[in-house]
ZADO-1210 file (C-alpha; in nm, 4 decimals, padded with zeros to 6 digits):
<atoms>
<atom x="-00.7085" y="-07.4812" z="-01.2997" code="MET" pos="1"/>
<atom x="-01.0251" y="-07.4649" z="-01.0887" code="THR" pos="2"/>
<atom x="-00.9564" y="-07.4490" z="-00.7179" code="LYS" pos="3"/>
<atom x="-01.1022" y="-07.7515" z="-00.5318" code="ILE" pos="4"/>
<atom x="-01.2790" y="-07.6727" z="-00.2061" code="ARG" pos="5"/>
<atom x="-01.3412" y="-07.9110" z="00.0863" code="TYR" pos="6"/>
<atom x="-01.5905" y="-07.9020" z="00.3707" code="LYS" pos="7"/>
<atom x="-01.5660" y="-08.0877" z="00.7051" code="TYR" pos="8"/>
<atom x="-01.8540" y="-08.3249" z="00.7687" code="ASN" pos="9"/>
<atom x="-01.9024" y="-08.3818" z="01.1456" code="PRO" pos="10"/>
<atom x="-02.1091" y="-08.6893" z="01.0886" code="GLU" pos="11"/>
<atom x="-01.8483" y="-08.8791" z="00.8936" code="THR" pos="12"/>
<atom x="-01.5602" y="-08.6979" z="01.0580" code="LEU" pos="13"/>
<atom x="-01.4117" y="-08.6503" z="00.7120" code="ASN" pos="14"/>
<atom x="-01.3416" y="-08.3619" z="00.4737" code="TYR" pos="15"/>
<atom x="-01.5618" y="-08.3923" z="00.1755" code="GLU" pos="16"/>
<atom x="-01.5236" y="-08.2224" z="-00.1592" code="LYS" pos="17"/>
<atom x="-01.7674" y="-07.9330" z="-00.2023" code="VAL" pos="18"/>
<atom x="-01.9675" y="-07.9612" z="-00.5152" code="ARG" pos="19"/>
<atom x="-02.1146" y="-07.6271" z="-00.6277" code="LEU" pos="20"/>
<atom x="-02.4430" y="-07.6130" z="-00.8096" code="THR" pos="21"/>
<atom x="-02.5021" y="-07.3732" z="-01.0982" code="TRP" pos="22"/>
<atom x="-02.7096" y="-07.1552" z="-00.8628" code="LYS" pos="23"/>
<atom x="-02.4187" y="-07.1334" z="-00.6227" code="ASP" pos="24"/>
<atom x="-02.1956" y="-07.0300" z="-00.9054" code="ARG" pos="25"/>
<atom x="-02.4429" y="-06.7641" z="-01.0234" code="LEU" pos="26"/>
<atom x="-02.4707" y="-06.6226" z="-00.6704" code="ARG" pos="27"/>
<atom x="-02.0936" y="-06.6059" z="-00.6449" code="THR" pos="28"/>
<atom x="-02.0595" y="-06.4333" z="-00.9800" code="ILE" pos="29"/>
<atom x="-02.3397" y="-06.1881" z="-00.8934" code="ALA" pos="30"/>
<atom x="-02.1788" y="-06.1034" z="-00.5601" code="ALA" pos="31"/>
<atom x="-01.8487" y="-06.0412" z="-00.7319" code="MET" pos="32"/>
<atom x="-02.0134" y="-05.8221" z="-00.9928" code="LEU" pos="33"/>
<atom x="-02.1998" y="-05.6177" z="-00.7327" code="VAL" pos="34"/>
<atom x="-01.8818" y="-05.5722" z="-00.5297" code="SER" pos="35"/>
<atom x="-01.6911" y="-05.4753" z="-00.8408" code="GLY" pos="36"/>
<atom x="-01.9562" y="-05.2266" z="-00.9501" code="LEU" pos="37"/>
<atom x="-01.9682" y="-05.0743" z="-00.6016" code="PHE" pos="38"/>
<atom x="-01.5927" y="-05.0295" z="-00.5868" code="LEU" pos="39"/>
<atom x="-01.5887" y="-04.8975" z="-00.9432" code="THR" pos="40"/>
<atom x="-01.8621" y="-04.6451" z="-00.8588" code="SER" pos="41"/>
<atom x="-01.6668" y="-04.5207" z="-00.5581" code="ILE" pos="42"/>
<atom x="-01.3511" y="-04.4851" z="-00.7660" code="VAL" pos="43"/>
<atom x="-01.5335" y="-04.3042" z="-01.0465" code="LEU" pos="44"/>
<atom x="-01.7110" y="-04.0726" z="-00.7995" code="PHE" pos="45"/>
<atom x="-01.3856" y="-03.9591" z="-00.6440" code="PHE" pos="46"/>
<atom x="-01.2176" y="-03.9384" z="-00.9842" code="ALA" pos="47"/>
<atom x="-01.4848" y="-03.7180" z="-01.1397" code="TYR" pos="48"/>
<atom x="-01.5337" y="-03.5133" z="-00.8242" code="THR" pos="49"/>
<atom x="-01.1765" y="-03.4442" z="-00.7214" code="TYR" pos="50"/>
<atom x="-00.9679" y="-03.5281" z="-01.0269" code="LEU" pos="51"/>
<atom x="-00.9741" y="-03.3595" z="-01.3697" code="ASP" pos="52"/>
<atom x="-00.9448" y="-03.5551" z="-01.6843" code="SER" pos="53"/>
<atom x="-00.6830" y="-03.4467" z="-01.9417" code="PRO" pos="54"/>
<atom x="-00.9608" y="-03.3015" z="-02.1571" code="LYS" pos="55"/>
<atom x="-01.1075" y="-03.1128" z="-01.8613" code="GLU" pos="56"/>
<atom x="-00.7672" y="-02.9743" z="-01.7731" code="ARG" pos="57"/>
<atom x="-00.7303" y="-02.8497" z="-02.1319" code="ILE" pos="58"/>
<atom x="-01.0760" y="-02.6882" z="-02.1230" code="LEU" pos="59"/>
<atom x="-01.0018" y="-02.5285" z="-01.7860" code="GLN" pos="60"/>
<atom x="-00.6803" y="-02.3783" z="-01.9212" code="ARG" pos="61"/>
<atom x="-00.8739" y="-02.2423" z="-02.2187" code="GLU" pos="62"/>
<atom x="-01.1365" y="-02.0910" z="-01.9846" code="ASN" pos="63"/>
<atom x="-00.8641" y="-01.9299" z="-01.7748" code="ASP" pos="64"/>
<atom x="-00.7044" y="-01.7865" z="-02.0876" code="GLN" pos="65"/>
<atom x="-01.0385" y="-01.6499" z="-02.2122" code="LEU" pos="66"/>
<atom x="-01.1103" y="-01.4852" z="-01.8772" code="GLN" pos="67"/>
<atom x="-00.7667" y="-01.3260" z="-01.8759" code="GLU" pos="68"/>
<atom x="-00.8207" y="-01.2068" z="-02.2324" code="GLN" pos="69"/>
<atom x="-01.1548" y="-01.0516" z="-02.1302" code="TYR" pos="70"/>
<atom x="-00.9881" y="-00.8785" z="-01.8372" code="ARG" pos="71"/>
<atom x="-00.7137" y="-00.7487" z="-02.0640" code="ASP" pos="72"/>
<atom x="-00.9771" y="-00.6329" z="-02.3138" code="LEU" pos="73"/>
<atom x="-01.1590" y="-00.4540" z="-02.0312" code="SER" pos="74"/>
<atom x="-00.8379" y="-00.2745" z="-01.9307" code="ARG" pos="75"/>
<atom x="-00.7744" y="-00.1693" z="-02.2902" code="ARG" pos="76"/>
<atom x="-01.1340" y="-00.0467" z="-02.3253" code="MET" pos="77"/>
<atom x="-01.0889" y="00.1598" z="-02.0094" code="SER" pos="78"/>
<atom x="-00.7825" y="00.3265" z="-02.1614" code="LYS" pos="79"/>
<atom x="-00.9686" y="00.3797" z="-02.4889" code="LEU" pos="80"/>
<atom x="-01.2594" y="00.5290" z="-02.2956" code="ASP" pos="81"/>
<atom x="-01.0240" y="00.7801" z="-02.1279" code="GLU" pos="82"/>
<atom x="-00.8712" y="00.8777" z="-02.4623" code="VAL" pos="83"/>
<atom x="-01.2183" y="00.9180" z="-02.6152" code="LEU" pos="84"/>
<atom x="-01.3347" y="01.1320" z="-02.3212" code="LYS" pos="85"/>
<atom x="-01.0336" y="01.3594" z="-02.3684" code="ASP" pos="86"/>
<atom x="-01.1054" y="01.3886" z="-02.7402" code="LEU" pos="87"/>
<atom x="-01.4723" y="01.4672" z="-02.6713" code="GLU" pos="88"/>
<atom x="-01.3695" y="01.7343" z="-02.4200" code="HIS" pos="89"/>
<atom x="-01.1295" y="01.8914" z="-02.6685" code="ARG" pos="90"/>
<atom x="-01.3930" y="01.8750" z="-02.9414" code="ASP" pos="91"/>
<atom x="-01.6584" y="02.0546" z="-02.7349" code="ASP" pos="92"/>
<atom x="-01.4338" y="02.3057" z="-02.5597" code="ASN" pos="93"/>
<atom x="-01.1632" y="02.3802" z="-02.8167" code="ILE" pos="94"/>
<atom x="-01.2301" y="02.2713" z="-03.1744" code="TYR" pos="95"/>
<atom x="-01.6000" y="02.3567" z="-03.1877" code="ARG" pos="96"/>
<atom x="-01.5433" y="02.6798" z="-02.9936" code="VAL" pos="97"/>
<atom x="-01.2771" y="02.7928" z="-03.2415" code="ILE" pos="98"/>
<atom x="-01.5172" y="02.7440" z="-03.5308" code="PHE" pos="99"/>
<atom x="-01.8164" y="02.8712" z="-03.3308" code="GLU" pos="100"/>
<atom x="-02.0128" y="02.5490" z="-03.3506" code="ALA" pos="101"/>
<atom x="-02.2478" y="02.4404" z="-03.0742" code="GLU" pos="102"/>
<atom x="-02.1127" y="02.1619" z="-02.8459" code="PRO" pos="103"/>
<atom x="-02.2592" y="01.8178" z="-02.9078" code="ILE" pos="104"/>
<atom x="-02.5339" y="01.7341" z="-02.6604" code="ASP" pos="105"/>
<atom x="-02.4153" y="01.4907" z="-02.3930" code="ALA" pos="106"/>
<atom x="-02.7264" y="01.2761" z="-02.4418" code="ASN" pos="107"/>
<atom x="-02.6374" y="01.2353" z="-02.8085" code="GLU" pos="108"/>
<atom x="-02.2839" y="01.1246" z="-02.7231" code="ARG" pos="109"/>
<atom x="-02.3891" y="00.8824" z="-02.4491" code="MET" pos="110"/>
<atom x="-02.7122" y="00.7437" z="-02.5934" code="SER" pos="111"/>
<atom x="-02.7181" y="00.3672" z="-02.6170" code="GLY" pos="112"/>
<atom x="-02.7794" y="00.1502" z="-02.9194" code="ILE" pos="113"/>
<atom x="-03.1467" y="00.0596" z="-02.9695" code="GLY" pos="114"/>
<atom x="-03.2994" y="-00.2819" z="-02.9334" code="GLY" pos="115"/>
<atom x="-03.4791" y="-00.4727" z="-02.6568" code="VAL" pos="116"/>
<atom x="-03.2475" y="-00.7169" z="-02.4782" code="ASN" pos="117"/>
<atom x="-03.0103" y="-00.7271" z="-02.7725" code="ARG" pos="118"/>
<atom x="-02.7678" y="-00.9361" z="-02.5660" code="TYR" pos="119"/>
<atom x="-03.0029" y="-01.2241" z="-02.4803" code="ASN" pos="120"/>
<atom x="-02.8037" y="-01.4596" z="-02.7032" code="TYR" pos="121"/>
<atom x="-02.5104" y="-01.4200" z="-02.4615" code="LEU" pos="122"/>
<atom x="-02.7077" y="-01.5143" z="-02.1515" code="GLU" pos="123"/>
<atom x="-02.7306" y="-01.8547" z="-01.9850" code="GLY" pos="124"/>
<atom x="-02.3580" y="-01.9289" z="-01.9669" code="TYR" pos="125"/>
<atom x="-02.1116" y="-01.9394" z="-01.6785" code="ASN" pos="126"/>
<atom x="-01.9558" y="-01.6066" z="-01.7735" code="PHE" pos="127"/>
<atom x="-02.2603" y="-01.4326" z="-01.9250" code="SER" pos="128"/>
<atom x="-02.2269" y="-01.1234" z="-01.7051" code="ASN" pos="129"/>
<atom x="-01.8686" y="-01.0740" z="-01.8177" code="LEU" pos="130"/>
<atom x="-01.9429" y="-01.1167" z="-02.1874" code="THR" pos="131"/>
<atom x="-02.2609" y="-00.9030" z="-02.1790" code="VAL" pos="132"/>
<atom x="-02.0827" y="-00.6202" z="-01.9947" code="THR" pos="133"/>
<atom x="-01.7944" y="-00.6317" z="-02.2419" code="THR" pos="134"/>
<atom x="-02.0265" y="-00.6200" z="-02.5427" code="HIS" pos="135"/>
<atom x="-02.2195" y="-00.3277" z="-02.3939" code="LYS" pos="136"/>
<atom x="-01.9000" y="-00.1304" z="-02.3392" code="ARG" pos="137"/>
<atom x="-01.7819" y="-00.2059" z="-02.6933" code="LEU" pos="138"/>
<atom x="-02.1150" y="-00.0924" z="-02.8387" code="ASP" pos="139"/>
<atom x="-02.1054" y="00.2242" z="-02.6262" code="ASP" pos="140"/>
<atom x="-01.7532" y="00.3107" z="-02.7399" code="ILE" pos="141"/>
<atom x="-01.8413" y="00.2327" z="-03.1024" code="ALA" pos="142"/>
<atom x="-02.1445" y="00.4666" z="-03.0860" code="LYS" pos="143"/>
<atom x="-01.9381" y="00.7476" z="-02.9329" code="ARG" pos="144"/>
<atom x="-01.6666" y="00.7006" z="-03.1957" code="ILE" pos="145"/>
<atom x="-01.9274" y="00.7358" z="-03.4703" code="VAL" pos="146"/>
<atom x="-02.0605" y="01.0581" z="-03.3126" code="VAL" pos="147"/>
<atom x="-01.7069" y="01.1931" z="-03.2685" code="GLN" pos="148"/>
<atom x="-01.6160" y="01.1021" z="-03.6264" code="SER" pos="149"/>
<atom x="-01.9197" y="01.2911" z="-03.7546" code="GLN" pos="150"/>
<atom x="-01.8238" y="01.5888" z="-03.5385" code="SER" pos="151"/>
<atom x="-01.4704" y="01.5907" z="-03.6790" code="LEU" pos="152"/>
<atom x="-01.6130" y="01.5746" z="-04.0319" code="ASP" pos="153"/>
<atom x="-01.8181" y="01.8816" z="-03.9443" code="GLU" pos="154"/>
<atom x="-01.5078" y="02.0543" z="-03.8032" code="ILE" pos="155"/>
<atom x="-01.3204" y="01.9800" z="-04.1275" code="VAL" pos="156"/>
<atom x="-01.5987" y="02.1455" z="-04.3275" code="GLU" pos="157"/>
<atom x="-01.5981" y="02.4423" z="-04.0901" code="LEU" pos="158"/>
<atom x="-01.2223" y="02.4717" z="-04.1321" code="ALA" pos="159"/>
<atom x="-01.2632" y="02.4750" z="-04.5088" code="LYS" pos="160"/>
<atom x="-01.5140" y="02.7566" z="-04.4692" code="ASN" pos="161"/>
<atom x="-01.3040" y="02.9435" z="-04.2138" code="LYS" pos="162"/>
<atom x="-01.2046" y="03.2081" z="-04.4678" code="GLU" pos="163"/>
<atom x="-01.5697" y="03.2773" z="-04.5405" code="THR" pos="164"/>
<atom x="-01.6466" y="03.2791" z="-04.1692" code="LEU" pos="165"/>
<atom x="-01.3702" y="03.5308" z="-04.0965" code="LEU" pos="166"/>
<atom x="-01.4894" y="03.7600" z="-04.3744" code="SER" pos="167"/>
<atom x="-01.8457" y="03.7557" z="-04.2425" code="ARG" pos="168"/>
<atom x="-01.7935" y="03.8043" z="-03.8693" code="ILE" pos="169"/>
<atom x="-01.8247" y="04.1761" z="-03.7740" code="PRO" pos="170"/>
<atom x="-01.4668" y="04.2911" z="-03.7261" code="ALA" pos="171"/>
<atom x="-01.4321" y="04.6685" z="-03.7833" code="ILE" pos="172"/>
<atom x="-01.5795" y="04.9894" z="-03.6474" code="GLN" pos="173"/>
<atom x="-01.8925" y="05.0935" z="-03.8378" code="PRO" pos="174"/>
<atom x="-01.7795" y="05.4578" z="-03.8393" code="VAL" pos="175"/>
<atom x="-01.4259" y="05.5620" z="-03.9299" code="SER" pos="176"/>
<atom x="-01.3114" y="05.7267" z="-03.6121" code="ASN" pos="177"/>
<atom x="-00.9449" y="05.7642" z="-03.5292" code="ALA" pos="178"/>
<atom x="-01.0295" y="05.9718" z="-03.2227" code="ASP" pos="179"/>
<atom x="-01.2039" y="05.7212" z="-02.9957" code="LEU" pos="180"/>
<atom x="-01.3215" y="05.9910" z="-02.7533" code="THR" pos="181"/>
<atom x="-01.6173" y="06.0330" z="-02.9859" code="ARG" pos="182"/>
<atom x="-01.7711" y="05.7080" z="-02.8647" code="MET" pos="183"/>
<atom x="-02.0697" y="05.8307" z="-02.6646" code="ALA" pos="184"/>
<atom x="-02.2125" y="05.5227" z="-02.4961" code="SER" pos="185"/>
<atom x="-02.1254" y="05.1558" z="-02.4562" code="GLY" pos="186"/>
<atom x="-02.3102" y="04.8293" z="-02.4097" code="PHE" pos="187"/>
<atom x="-02.4980" y="04.7699" z="-02.0836" code="GLY" pos="188"/>
<atom x="-02.7171" y="04.9587" z="-01.8388" code="MET" pos="189"/>
<atom x="-02.7307" y="05.3291" z="-01.9326" code="ARG" pos="190"/>
<atom x="-02.9486" y="05.6298" z="-01.8496" code="ILE" pos="191"/>
<atom x="-03.2312" y="05.6664" z="-02.0997" code="ASP" pos="192"/>
<atom x="-03.2068" y="06.0207" z="-02.2432" code="PRO" pos="193"/>
<atom x="-03.5872" y="06.0567" z="-02.2609" code="HIS" pos="194"/>
<atom x="-03.7060" y="05.8961" z="-01.9356" code="TYR" pos="195"/>
<atom x="-03.3901" y="05.9495" z="-01.7262" code="LYS" pos="196"/>
<atom x="-03.4032" y="05.5979" z="-01.5810" code="VAL" pos="197"/>
<atom x="-03.1534" y="05.3113" z="-01.6117" code="PRO" pos="198"/>
<atom x="-03.2231" y="05.0982" z="-01.9168" code="LYS" pos="199"/>
<atom x="-03.0412" y="04.8242" z="-02.1024" code="MET" pos="200"/>
<atom x="-02.8468" y="04.9685" z="-02.3952" code="HIS" pos="201"/>
<atom x="-02.8072" y="04.6800" z="-02.6414" code="ALA" pos="202"/>
<atom x="-02.5368" y="04.8386" z="-02.8570" code="GLY" pos="203"/>
<atom x="-02.2801" y="05.1170" z="-02.8808" code="MET" pos="204"/>
<atom x="-02.3312" y="05.4817" z="-02.9809" code="ASP" pos="205"/>
<atom x="-02.0734" y="05.6593" z="-03.1974" code="PHE" pos="206"/>
<atom x="-02.1123" y="06.0378" z="-03.2286" code="THR" pos="207"/>
<atom x="-02.0230" y="06.1818" z="-03.5682" code="ALA" pos="208"/>
<atom x="-02.1448" y="06.4653" z="-03.7898" code="PRO" pos="209"/>
<atom x="-02.4583" y="06.4087" z="-03.9946" code="THR" pos="210"/>
<atom x="-02.3656" y="06.2556" z="-04.3296" code="GLY" pos="211"/>
<atom x="-02.0587" y="06.0637" z="-04.2000" code="THR" pos="212"/>
<atom x="-02.0323" y="05.7332" z="-04.3943" code="PRO" pos="213"/>
<atom x="-02.1354" y="05.4136" z="-04.2163" code="ILE" pos="214"/>
<atom x="-01.9589" y="05.0910" z="-04.3141" code="TYR" pos="215"/>
<atom x="-02.0719" y="04.7274" z="-04.3120" code="ALA" pos="216"/>
<atom x="-01.8604" y="04.5553" z="-04.0481" code="THR" pos="217"/>
<atom x="-01.8606" y="04.2204" z="-04.2276" code="GLY" pos="218"/>
<atom x="-01.9747" y="04.0481" z="-04.5469" code="ASP" pos="219"/>
<atom x="-02.3433" y="03.9651" z="-04.5545" code="GLY" pos="220"/>
<atom x="-02.6898" y="04.0199" z="-04.6936" code="THR" pos="221"/>
<atom x="-02.9111" y="04.3183" z="-04.6079" code="VAL" pos="222"/>
<atom x="-03.2166" y="04.1920" z="-04.4203" code="LEU" pos="223"/>
<atom x="-03.3912" y="04.5238" z="-04.3647" code="ARG" pos="224"/>
<atom x="-03.3380" y="04.8807" z="-04.4805" code="ALA" pos="225"/>
<atom x="-03.6294" y="05.0942" z="-04.3557" code="ASP" pos="226"/>
<atom x="-03.7636" y="05.3112" z="-04.0737" code="ASN" pos="227"/>
<atom x="-04.0469" y="05.0797" z="-03.9676" code="ALA" pos="228"/>
<atom x="-03.8900" y="04.9604" z="-03.6410" code="SER" pos="229"/>
<atom x="-03.9749" y="05.1641" z="-03.3326" code="SER" pos="230"/>
<atom x="-03.6923" y="05.3839" z="-03.2046" code="GLY" pos="231"/>
<atom x="-03.4252" y="05.3026" z="-03.4615" code="TYR" pos="232"/>
<atom x="-03.5386" y="05.5486" z="-03.7275" code="GLY" pos="233"/>
<atom x="-03.3745" y="05.4833" z="-04.0638" code="ASN" pos="234"/>
<atom x="-03.1793" y="05.1656" z="-04.0017" code="HIS" pos="235"/>
<atom x="-03.0228" y="04.8654" z="-04.1713" code="ILE" pos="236"/>
<atom x="-02.9876" y="04.5061" z="-04.0535" code="ARG" pos="237"/>
<atom x="-02.7292" y="04.2771" z="-04.2138" code="ILE" pos="238"/>
<atom x="-02.7324" y="03.8982" z="-04.1878" code="ASP" pos="239"/>
<atom x="-02.3708" y="03.7770" z="-04.1805" code="HIS" pos="240"/>
<atom x="-02.4558" y="03.4093" z="-04.1438" code="GLY" pos="241"/>
<atom x="-02.3245" y="03.1808" z="-03.8694" code="TYR" pos="242"/>
<atom x="-02.5852" y="03.3321" z="-03.6356" code="GLY" pos="243"/>
<atom x="-02.4578" y="03.6948" z="-03.6601" code="TYR" pos="244"/>
<atom x="-02.6738" y="03.9982" z="-03.7428" code="VAL" pos="245"/>
<atom x="-02.5644" y="04.3633" z="-03.7146" code="THR" pos="246"/>
<atom x="-02.7931" y="04.6677" z="-03.6809" code="LEU" pos="247"/>
<atom x="-02.7126" y="05.0283" z="-03.7783" code="TYR" pos="248"/>
<atom x="-02.9631" y="05.2860" z="-03.6475" code="GLY" pos="249"/>
<atom x="-03.0626" y="05.6540" z="-03.6751" code="HIS" pos="250"/>
<atom x="-02.9233" y="05.7000" z="-04.0290" code="MET" pos="251"/>
<atom x="-02.9855" y="06.0254" z="-04.2136" code="SER" pos="252"/>
<atom x="-02.9896" y="05.8339" z="-04.5411" code="ARG" pos="253"/>
<atom x="-02.9915" y="05.4651" z="-04.6360" code="ILE" pos="254"/>
<atom x="-02.7748" y="05.3555" z="-04.9256" code="LYS" pos="255"/>
<atom x="-02.8455" y="04.9812" z="-04.9337" code="SER" pos="256"/>
<atom x="-03.1600" y="04.7823" z="-05.0092" code="ARG" pos="257"/>
<atom x="-03.3018" y="04.4538" z="-04.8746" code="PRO" pos="258"/>
<atom x="-03.1457" y="04.1458" z="-05.0345" code="GLY" pos="259"/>
<atom x="-02.8310" y="04.3321" z="-05.1388" code="GLN" pos="260"/>
<atom x="-02.4973" y="04.1551" z="-05.0884" code="LYS" pos="261"/>
<atom x="-02.2482" y="04.3801" z="-04.9105" code="VAL" pos="262"/>
<atom x="-01.8786" y="04.3514" z="-04.8314" code="LYS" pos="263"/>
<atom x="-01.6933" y="04.4516" z="-04.5185" code="ARG" pos="264"/>
<atom x="-01.6000" y="04.8203" z="-04.5433" code="GLY" pos="265"/>
<atom x="-01.8711" y="04.9010" z="-04.7992" code="GLU" pos="266"/>
<atom x="-02.0710" y="05.2200" z="-04.7321" code="VAL" pos="267"/>
<atom x="-02.4300" y="05.1250" z="-04.6477" code="ILE" pos="268"/>
<atom x="-02.5643" y="05.4615" z="-04.5219" code="GLY" pos="269"/>
<atom x="-02.4865" y="05.7865" z="-04.3419" code="TYR" pos="270"/>
<atom x="-02.4950" y="05.9065" z="-03.9814" code="VAL" pos="271"/>
<atom x="-02.8070" y="06.0965" z="-03.8755" code="GLY" pos="272"/>
<atom x="-03.0467" y="06.1511" z="-03.5862" code="SER" pos="273"/>
<atom x="-03.3708" y="05.9863" z="-03.7008" code="THR" pos="274"/>
<atom x="-03.6003" y="05.7881" z="-03.4718" code="GLY" pos="275"/>
<atom x="-03.5540" y="05.8031" z="-03.0958" code="LYS" pos="276"/>
<atom x="-03.2291" y="06.0017" z="-03.1017" code="SER" pos="277"/>
<atom x="-03.1138" y="06.3156" z="-02.9197" code="THR" pos="278"/>
<atom x="-02.8128" y="06.4003" z="-03.1406" code="ALA" pos="279"/>
<atom x="-02.6405" y="06.2816" z="-03.4603" code="PRO" pos="280"/>
<atom x="-02.4822" y="05.9425" z="-03.3925" code="HIS" pos="281"/>
<atom x="-02.4784" y="05.5799" z="-03.5031" code="LEU" pos="282"/>
<atom x="-02.6398" y="05.3221" z="-03.2803" code="HIS" pos="283"/>
<atom x="-02.4638" y="04.9921" z="-03.3600" code="TYR" pos="284"/>
<atom x="-02.5643" y="04.6429" z="-03.2405" code="GLU" pos="285"/>
<atom x="-02.4243" y="04.2927" z="-03.2848" code="VAL" pos="286"/>
<atom x="-02.6619" y="04.0032" z="-03.2300" code="ARG" pos="287"/>
<atom x="-02.5730" y="03.6361" z="-03.2104" code="TYR" pos="288"/>
<atom x="-02.8561" y="03.3841" z="-03.2508" code="ASN" pos="289"/>
<atom x="-03.0987" y="03.6679" z="-03.1800" code="GLY" pos="290"/>
<atom x="-02.9376" y="03.7886" z="-02.8568" code="ASP" pos="291"/>
<atom x="-02.7508" y="04.1230" z="-02.8360" code="PRO" pos="292"/>
<atom x="-02.3830" y="04.0931" z="-02.7413" code="ILE" pos="293"/>
<atom x="-02.1213" y="04.3571" z="-02.6687" code="ASP" pos="294"/>
<atom x="-01.9906" y="04.4962" z="-03.0022" code="PRO" pos="295"/>
<atom x="-01.6660" y="04.5983" z="-02.8333" code="ILE" pos="296"/>
<atom x="-01.5405" y="04.2415" z="-02.8713" code="ASP" pos="297"/>
<atom x="-01.5518" y="04.2707" z="-03.2520" code="PHE" pos="298"/>
<atom x="-01.3176" y="04.5578" z="-03.3362" code="TYR" pos="299"/>
<atom x="-01.0068" y="04.3449" z="-03.3810" code="PHE" pos="300"/>
<atom x="-00.9371" y="04.4247" z="-03.7472" code="ASN" pos="301"/>
<atom x="-00.8734" y="04.7984" z="-03.7442" code="ASP" pos="302"/>
<atom x="-00.7630" y="04.9176" z="-03.4000" code="ILE" pos="303"/>
<atom x="-00.4472" y="04.8619" z="-03.1990" code="SER" pos="304"/>
<atom x="-00.4244" y="04.6947" z="-02.8609" code="GLU" pos="305"/>
<atom x="-00.3840" y="05.0334" z="-02.6899" code="GLU" pos="306"/>
<atom x="-00.6905" y="05.1740" z="-02.8705" code="GLN" pos="307"/>
<atom x="-00.8884" y="04.8666" z="-02.7747" code="TYR" pos="308"/>
<atom x="-00.7980" y="04.9111" z="-02.4057" code="ASP" pos="309"/>
<atom x="-00.8938" y="05.2776" z="-02.4294" code="GLN" pos="310"/>
<atom x="-01.2281" y="05.1899" z="-02.5866" code="MET" pos="311"/>
<atom x="-01.3028" y="04.9382" z="-02.3110" code="ILE" pos="312"/>
<atom x="-01.2332" y="05.2018" z="-02.0440" code="ASP" pos="313"/>
<atom x="-01.4717" y="05.4472" z="-02.2111" code="MET" pos="314"/>
<atom x="-01.7404" y="05.1829" z="-02.2629" code="ALA" pos="315"/>
<atom x="-01.7421" y="05.1076" z="-01.8887" code="LYS" pos="316"/>
<atom x="-01.8662" y="05.4577" z="-01.8081" code="ASN" pos="317"/>
<atom x="-02.2303" y="05.4421" z="-01.7036" code="ALA" pos="318"/>
<atom x="-02.3142" y="05.7540" z="-01.9022" code="ASN" pos="319"/>
<atom x="-02.6330" y="05.8513" z="-02.0784" code="GLN" pos="320"/>
<atom x="-02.7056" y="05.6941" z="-02.4140" code="SER" pos="321"/>
<atom x="-02.8095" y="05.8986" z="-02.7178" code="PHE" pos="322"/>
<atom x="-03.1198" y="05.6849" z="-02.7886" code="ASP" pos="323"/>
</atoms>
């Protein structure tokens, strides 16, 4: 029922019924609509600003869960990174050393994966930094795992060839000599017998009578067997593989020829005093990747611990070499 309104008329001193025109009604409806819209806008503003809808609360929970999962993933990657670093350290300093393989270059292990801005598809979101960082760490770990896996494959192959390696590495004395006092000069700075000045002696000298057999100290292939190298006289060089080459100098007679396969303990020539030599002896060198190294570290197959200690003591003497 429509409410009837009255208005006091001062001229007639009576209350008269108010009759609204259609314009009055429109203005009333418009005012009500404007008021309603204003109040609704205020309510919606506060609701959307300070209150979360059920759907928003669900999405927020999902975002919180995803962030926590990323943080947990980051912690697990940190642990994996530590384990991988330990494995890389062991690989370079233990496994590859045992099998005499060069350590893997650090730049090769740590090099990134190619591509210009390969993570641009992850940018532009609220948590882009988190996701990009996580992907970069995963790619880095994946690359290092691939490098480490390849290294372990190489180690496996080296282990399979260990028997061959052990047979090739120089491991005996080149001259049969039970009495180690016959070793004349060791590796290091020695007095040159011709110029009487200190000079690097790149091998060891073993005195023995002319014609004493000289033995190959490891399996290999004869590289040279001639007297064309200055100072060494009649000499032989054997390539043992794995970077090792041995040299036997001042021979009275050469028994082997270039290209010949020899076995450890096989007679390859005889002691003499050819070339730059002052007395019958064998000048013996061990070279690794072209550099001379102390042969005294390679007599582990045919002398005892006591004999080895005795040989070290004699090799320390800064005496005159025979060549």
